[in-house]
C-alpha positions in Angstrom: 67.9 115.0 123.7 66.5 118.4 124.3 68.8 121.4 123.9 69.8 123.2 127.1 68.2 126.5 127.8 66.2 126.3 124.6 69.3 127.4 122.6 69.7 125.2 119.4 72.9 123.2 119.3 74.1 124.4 122.7 75.2 121.0 123.9 76.9 120.2 120.6 78.8 123.5 120.6 80.0 123.0 124.2 81.2 119.5 123.4 83.0 120.7 120.3 84.7 123.5 122.2 85.8 121.1 124.9 87.3 118.9 122.1 89.0 121.9 120.5 90.3 123.3 123.8 91.4 120.1 125.6 91.4 116.9 123.5 93.1 118.2 120.3 95.9 120.0 122.2 96.6 116.7 124.0 96.9 115.0 120.6 99.3 117.8 119.6 101.5 116.9 122.6 102.2 113.5 120.9 102.7 115.1 117.5 99.3 114.3 116.0 98.3 117.2 113.7 95.1 119.1 114.6 93.4 117.7 111.4 94.0 114.1 112.5 93.2 115.0 116.1 89.7 116.2 115.1 89.2 113.1 113.0 90.2 110.8 115.9 88.0 112.9 118.3 85.1 112.6 115.9 85.4 108.8 115.9 85.6 108.7 119.7 82.6 110.9 120.4 80.5 109.9 117.4 77.6 107.5 117.2 79.9 104.7 116.2 82.3 105.3 119.1 81.3 106.1 122.6 77.8 106.8 121.3 77.2 103.0 121.0 77.2 102.8 124.8 74.7 105.6 125.6 72.0 103.2 126.5 74.2 101.4 129.0 75.6 104.6 130.4 73.2 107.5 130.0 75.8 110.1 131.2 77.7 109.5 127.9 74.8 111.3 126.1 76.2 114.6 127.5 79.6 114.2 125.8 78.8 112.2 122.6 76.9 112.8 119.4 74.4 110.1 118.7 73.0 111.9 115.7 75.5 113.3 113.2 72.7 115.2 111.4 72.4 117.3 114.6 75.5 119.2 113.7 75.4 118.8 109.9 74.5 122.5 109.5 77.4 123.6 111.6 79.8 121.3 109.6 78.5 122.9 106.4 80.0 126.2 107.7 83.3 124.4 108.2 83.3 123.2 104.6 82.3 126.7 103.3 85.2 128.4 105.1 87.7 125.7 104.3 87.0 126.3 100.5 87.0 130.1 101.1 90.5 129.9 102.6 91.8 127.6 99.9 90.6 130.1 97.3 92.1 133.0 99.2 95.5 131.3 99.2 95.4 130.9 95.4 96.3 133.6 93.0 96.7 133.8 89.3 100.2 135.2 89.7 101.3 132.3 91.9 99.7 129.8 89.6 101.4 131.3 86.5 104.8 131.5 88.3 104.6 127.8 89.0 102.8 126.9 85.8 105.1 124.0 84.8 104.6 122.1 88.0 101.0 123.2 88.7 99.6 122.7 85.2 101.9 120.0 84.1 102.8 117.8 87.0 99.6 118.6 89.0 97.1 118.0 86.2 98.9 114.9 85.0 98.9 113.4 88.5 95.2 114.1 89.1 94.2 112.7 85.7 96.4 109.6 85.7 95.8 108.6 89.4 92.0 109.3 89.0 91.8 107.0 85.9 93.7 104.2 87.5 91.8 104.2 90.8 88.5 104.8 89.0 89.1 101.8 86.7 90.0 99.6 89.7 86.8 100.7 91.5 84.7 100.0 88.3 86.3 96.6 87.9 85.4 95.7 91.6 81.8 96.4 90.9 81.2 100.1 91.4 78.8 101.9 89.0 80.4 104.1 86.4 79.4 107.4 88.2 80.6 106.1 91.5 83.9 104.9 90.0 84.5 108.3 88.5 84.0 110.0 91.8 86.1 107.5 93.7 88.9 107.9 91.3 88.7 111.7 91.4 88.4 111.9 95.2 91.4 109.5 95.9 93.5 111.3 93.3 93.6 114.3 95.8 96.0 114.5 98.7 95.6 116.3 102.0 96.6 120.0 101.6 96.0 120.7 105.3 98.2 117.8 106.6 101.0 118.0 104.0 101.4 121.8 104.2 101.5 121.6 108.0 104.2 118.9 107.8 106.2 121.0 105.3 106.0 124.1 107.6 107.0 122.1 110.7 109.9 120.5 108.9 111.0 123.8 107.3 110.7 122.3 103.9 108.1 124.6 102.3 110.7 126.7 100.4 112.8 123.7 99.3 112.5 122.0 95.9 110.4 119.2 97.5 108.1 121.8 99.2 107.6 123.8 96.0 106.8 120.7 93.9 104.4 119.3 96.6 102.7 122.7 96.9 102.3 123.0 93.2 100.6 119.6 92.9 98.3 120.6 95.9 97.4 123.8 94.2 96.1 122.0 91.1 94.3 119.5 93.3 92.6 122.3 95.1 91.4 123.7 91.8 90.2 120.3 90.7 87.8 120.3 93.7 85.5 122.7 91.8 84.7 120.4 88.8 84.5 117.4 91.1 81.9 119.1 93.2 79.9 120.0 90.1 80.2 116.3 89.0 78.7 115.2 92.3 75.7 117.5 91.8 75.3 116.4 88.2 75.4 112.7 89.0 72.9 113.2 91.8 70.6 115.1 89.4 71.0 112.6 86.6 69.2 109.8 88.5 66.4 108.9 86.2 67.4 111.4 83.6 70.1 112.3 81.1 73.6 112.4 82.5 74.9 114.7 79.7 72.0 117.1 80.3 72.8 117.1 84.0 76.5 117.7 83.3 75.7 120.5 80.9 73.3 122.1 83.3 75.8 121.8 86.2 78.8 123.3 84.4 76.6 125.9 82.6 75.1 127.1 85.9 78.5 127.1 87.6 80.0 129.2 84.8 77.1 131.7 85.0 77.4 131.8 88.9 81.1 132.3 88.6 80.7 135.1 86.1 78.0 136.8 88.2 80.2 136.6 91.4 83.2 137.9 89.5 81.4 140.9 88.0 79.5 141.7 91.2 82.7 141.3 93.2 84.7 143.6 90.9 82.0 146.3 91.2 81.1 145.9 94.9 83.8 144.2 96.9 86.7 146.7 96.6 84.6 149.8 97.5 83.0 147.8 100.3 86.3 146.7 101.8 87.7 150.2 101.4 84.8 151.5 103.4 85.4 148.9 106.1 89.1 149.7 106.1 88.5 153.4 106.4 86.3 152.9 109.4 89.4 151.5 111.2 87.1 149.0 113.1 88.3 145.4 112.8 84.9 144.0 113.6 83.4 145.7 110.4 86.2 144.3 108.3 85.6 140.8 109.7 81.9 141.2 109.1 82.4 142.1 105.4 84.7 139.1 105.0 82.1 136.7 106.5 79.4 138.4 104.4 81.4 137.8 101.3 82.1 134.1 101.9 78.5 133.3 103.1 76.9 135.6 100.5 78.7 133.9 97.6 77.9 130.5 99.1 74.2 131.5 99.2 74.4 132.6 95.6 75.7 129.2 94.3 73.3 127.4 96.7 70.4 129.3 95.2 71.6 128.3 91.8 71.4 124.6 92.8 75.2 124.2 93.2 77.4 123.5 96.2 77.7 126.1 98.9 81.5 125.4 99.0 81.8 126.4 95.3 80.6 129.9 96.0 83.0 130.3 99.0 85.9 129.1 96.8 85.1 131.6 94.1 84.8 134.4 96.7 88.2 133.5 98.1 89.7 133.4 94.7 88.3 136.8 93.9 89.6 138.4 97.1 93.1 136.8 96.5 93.7 139.3 93.8 92.9 142.4 96.0 95.1 144.5 98.2 93.0 143.3 101.2 94.1 139.7 101.0 96.7 139.6 103.8 94.5 141.5 106.3 91.6 139.1 105.6 93.9 136.1 106.2 95.0 137.6 109.5 91.5 138.4 110.6 90.0 135.0 109.8 93.0 133.0 111.1 91.4 132.6 114.6 88.3 131.0 113.0 90.2 128.8 110.5 91.3 126.0 112.8 87.9 125.8 114.5 85.9 125.8 111.3 88.1 123.2 109.7 88.1 121.2 112.9 84.3 121.2 112.8 84.4 119.7 109.3 86.9 117.0 110.3 85.1 116.2 113.5 81.9 115.6 111.5 83.8 113.3 109.1 85.2 111.4 112.0 81.7 110.9 113.5 80.6 109.3 110.2 83.3 106.6 110.3 82.0 103.3 111.5 84.8 101.4 113.2 82.8 98.1 112.9 83.7 98.2 109.2 87.4 98.0 110.3 86.6 95.0 112.5 84.7 93.3 109.7 87.2 94.0 106.9 90.4 94.8 108.7 92.8 93.0 106.4 91.1 94.3 103.3 91.2 97.9 104.6 94.9 97.6 105.5 95.7 96.2 102.1 93.7 99.0 100.4 95.5 101.7 102.4 98.9 100.2 101.5 97.8 99.8 97.9 96.7 103.4 97.7 100.0 104.7 99.2 102.1 102.5 96.9 100.0 103.4 93.8 100.1 107.2 94.3 103.7 107.2 95.4 104.8 105.3 92.2 102.6 107.5 89.9 103.7 110.8 91.5 107.4 109.8 91.6 107.3 108.7 87.9 105.5 111.9 86.8 107.8 114.1 88.9 110.8 112.6 87.2 109.2 113.1 83.8 108.8 116.8 84.6 112.5 117.2 85.4 112.8 116.6 89.2 115.8 114.5 90.3 114.9 111.1 91.6 115.6 111.7 95.3 113.3 114.8 95.2 110.7 113.0 93.1 110.6 110.0 95.5 110.2 112.4 98.5 107.3 114.2 96.8 105.6 110.9 96.0 105.8 109.6 99.6 104.6 113.0 100.9 101.5 113.0 98.7 100.6 109.3 98.7 97.7 109.7 101.1 94.0 110.6 100.4 92.9 114.0 101.5 90.2 116.0 103.2 88.4 116.7 99.9 88.3 113.0 99.2 86.5 112.6 102.5 84.1 115.4 101.5 83.4 114.0 98.0 82.8 110.5 99.4 80.5 111.9 102.1 78.5 114.0 99.5 78.3 111.0 97.2 76.9 108.9 100.0 74.3 111.6 100.8 73.3 111.7 97.1 73.0 108.0 96.8 75.8 107.7 94.2 77.9 105.6 96.6 76.2 103.1 98.8 76.6 103.3 102.6 78.7 100.1 103.0 81.3 100.9 100.3 81.3 104.5 101.4 82.2 103.6 105.0 85.0 101.4 103.7 86.3 104.3 101.6 86.1 106.8 104.5 88.2 104.5 106.6 90.8 104.0 103.9 91.1 107.7 103.4 91.3 108.6 107.1 93.9 105.9 107.9 96.1 107.0 104.9 96.0 110.6 106.2 97.0 109.4 109.7 100.2 107.9 108.2 101.3 111.2 106.6 103.7 112.3 109.4 105.5 109.0 109.3 105.6 109.1 105.5 107.1 112.6 105.6 109.9 111.4 107.9 110.4 108.3 105.8 110.4 110.3 102.6 113.1 112.7 103.9 115.3 109.7 104.9 114.9 108.1 101.6 115.7 111.3 99.8 118.9 111.8 101.8 119.9 108.2 101.2 119.4 108.6 97.4 121.2 111.9 97.4 124.2 110.4 99.1 124.3 107.6 96.5 123.4 109.7 93.5 126.0 110.6 90.9 124.2 113.9 90.3 122.7 115.3 93.6 119.8 117.8 93.1 121.3 120.5 95.3 118.4 122.9 95.5 116.3 124.5 92.8 117.6 124.4 89.2 118.2 127.4 87.0 115.2 126.4 84.9 113.0 126.5 88.0 114.4 129.9 88.9 113.7 131.1 85.4 110.0 130.3 85.9 109.6 132.0 89.2 107.8 135.3 89.6 106.6 137.4 92.6 109.4 136.0 94.7 111.8 137.9 97.0 115.5 138.1 96.2 117.8 138.2 99.2 121.3 139.6 98.6 123.5 138.3 101.4 122.6 135.2 103.4 124.2 135.8 106.7 122.4 136.2 110.0 120.0 138.9 108.8 119.3 137.2 105.4 118.5 133.9 107.1 116.1 135.7 109.5 114.2 137.3 106.6 114.1 133.9 104.8 112.6 132.2 107.9 109.8 134.8 107.9 109.1 134.3 104.2 109.0 130.5 104.7 106.4 131.0 107.5 104.2 133.0 105.1 104.8 130.6 102.2 106.5 133.2 100.0 109.1 132.0 97.5 112.6 133.5 97.7 116.0 133.1 96.2 119.2 134.1 98.0 122.7 135.0 96.9 125.9 134.9 99.0 129.7 135.0 98.3 130.5 132.3 101.0 131.0 129.2 98.8 131.2 126.9 101.8 127.9 128.2 103.2 126.2 128.0 99.9 127.2 124.4 99.3 126.1 123.5 102.8 122.7 125.1 102.4 122.0 123.8 98.9 122.7 120.3 100.2 119.7 120.9 102.4 117.7 121.9 99.3 117.5 125.6 100.2 117.2 128.1 97.3 120.6 129.7 97.7 123.2 130.4 95.0 126.8 131.6 94.9 126.8 135.1 93.5 127.6 138.8 94.2 124.4 140.4 95.3 125.8 143.8 94.7 125.7 143.4 90.9 122.5 144.0 89.0 123.5 141.5 86.3 123.8 138.7 88.9 120.5 139.7 90.4 118.9 139.5 87.0 120.0 135.8 86.8 117.8 134.9 89.8 114.8 136.7 88.4 115.1 140.2 90.0 113.2 141.7 87.1 110.2 139.5 88.1 110.7 139.7 91.9 108.3 141.4 94.3 111.1 142.8 96.3 114.9 142.8 96.8 116.4 142.6 100.3 120.0 143.9 100.7 121.8 142.7 103.9 125.3 143.7 102.9 127.8 144.7 105.6 129.9 147.2 103.6 128.4 150.7 103.6 129.7 152.0 100.3 129.1 148.8 98.5 125.5 148.7 99.8 124.9 152.3 98.5 126.3 151.5 95.1 124.1 148.3 94.9 121.0 150.3 95.7 121.8 152.9 93.0 122.5 150.2 90.4 119.3 148.3 91.2 117.2 151.5 91.2 118.6 152.5 87.9 117.9 149.2 86.3 114.5 148.4 87.9 112.9 151.8 89.0 109.7 150.2 90.4 111.0 147.3 92.5 110.9 147.8 96.3 114.4 147.7 97.9 114.7 146.9 101.6 118.2 147.6 102.9 120.1 147.0 106.1 122.1 149.9 107.5 124.5 150.2 110.4 123.2 153.5 111.8 121.0 156.5 111.0 123.6 158.3 108.9 124.1 155.2 106.7 120.3 154.9 106.5 120.0 158.4 105.2 122.5 157.7 102.5 120.7 154.5 101.4 117.4 156.4 101.3 119.1 159.0 99.1 120.4 156.3 96.8 116.9 155.0 96.2 116.1 152.4 98.9 112.4 152.0 99.6 112.9 151.3 103.3 116.1 151.1 105.4 116.4 149.4 108.8 119.1 150.9 111.0 120.4 148.1 113.2 121.6 150.1 116.2 118.5 152.4 116.3 116.1 149.4 115.8 117.7 147.3 118.5 117.6 150.2 120.9 113.9 150.7 120.1 113.2 147.0 120.7 115.0 147.2 124.0 112.7 150.1 125.0 109.7 148.2 123.9 110.5 145.2 126.1 111.0 147.6 129.1 107.6 149.2 128.5 105.8 145.8 128.2 107.6 144.7 131.4 106.2 147.8 133.2 102.7 146.6 132.2 102.0 148.8 129.1 99.8 146.9 126.6 101.5 145.6 123.5 99.2 147.7 121.1 100.2 150.9 122.9 103.9 149.9 122.8 103.7 149.2 119.1 102.0 152.6 118.5 104.8 154.4 120.4 107.5 152.5 118.4 105.8 153.3 115.1 105.7 157.1 116.0 109.5 157.0 116.7 110.1 155.2 113.4 107.9 157.8 111.5 110.1 160.6 113.0 113.1 158.9 111.6 114.3 157.5 115.0 114.7 161.1 116.2 116.4 161.2 119.6 118.0 157.7 119.4 
């Protein structure tokens, strides 16, 4: 149908925004994640959903997509920014701090699951190339859905959350060689496979090196220039330019656009601008990812479900059982207690968004035929839809096993703590300490807490929280929880003199580590500053300031202006309070 007002994709964009603004929030009301909401919406408004009835009811043409190719170019942007954000969340420091689980458990899981599923696909009649890609794609789990479930259930900082996240990190890294394989297998039709593979990986290595070198030379000065302008729109523009420019570079080299975006995100993850970039691009993240999942949903033909319903259900159950057993077994082999291992296995048993992407690209390249491809898309999508239920079931199974276990896991082990780095150490896990921990969990930052309340520690560790019994005032105790490798130490101690002594001891032992300390009033804050604290937060002054801020906002003063006023008061050392 012609586009309204001569603007390309106008109708498509309007329909997409209606789905994002109305339909997906309605799904959220019944606890369906946005990812699954967009998938379901795509099925509904796609050519295999309501689009089937366009000829009988012409008005449906205004709210449906009868041609998936019409928004394929828009969906490509969704894929590009999905990979960019994944790369941005990775960092060499985080990978190294979690190396045992990431490189050990993660790589073992991807390799073993991929081989088993690939062998099954080959035995059922798939070509060798198709079987390899099917195995690789279904070895991956859904980062978007699983992380969202962990955050909602407040389990990201637990042992289960860390183990699951470690496996997902490796799976995200595995996407890069899988995308190269798709391109190589597509190029190898009628030619040498090994030549295509060598060309694909060689060109990818050259592109990665070029992006890295150019990025190191150009990116930092460019972002510093944008930051110095103090204009958010310039900063966002540079971010978008980086992601799309890197994608264009790999695309020009004959590789996937998503590969360039991933490399750009990985490069920026090591810069001081990472967090601001994450905040600036956050409003686009959900929409761009939604665009990708919407397109995937449109490509799913429900008639396949009608024709092969029992086989699809059996395949979904088989996939979930197979991955759960493999992941649970490997997690036990890498030292996780059985209750925790079973929970991780159930949580990661589904296929993922990258599996959908790889299958879709393989169908477009002719590696996987349309019929089997539709079957695989349905299996992957249905397994993802079961994830919230599996998360609940996994938690219940874990609690049951914990109650009946002779050796309950009780939070992270000392060996896991010994491998951590870049985490935050919280000394004192009362009201203030728990508030800090909650914020760290929201930002997916590892932490370890110390407290002298044995009953509280036992209670929290039974919920798998990273809390240990210990005196946070003593530097030697802090060293046991990796204070020497920590990114910061937070002191929430009540006793004024003991807090000052603790700051002095920590500063003497680790001169460079940031120390954030709680103080009762301004006088106590001054003493902590003199002892070596990086930043002190005087409770009485800060609560008074927050009260004044609420009053100003109640009088109609904009929030940005109120924050500016509060920052000026803080910069003056709370003078006048």
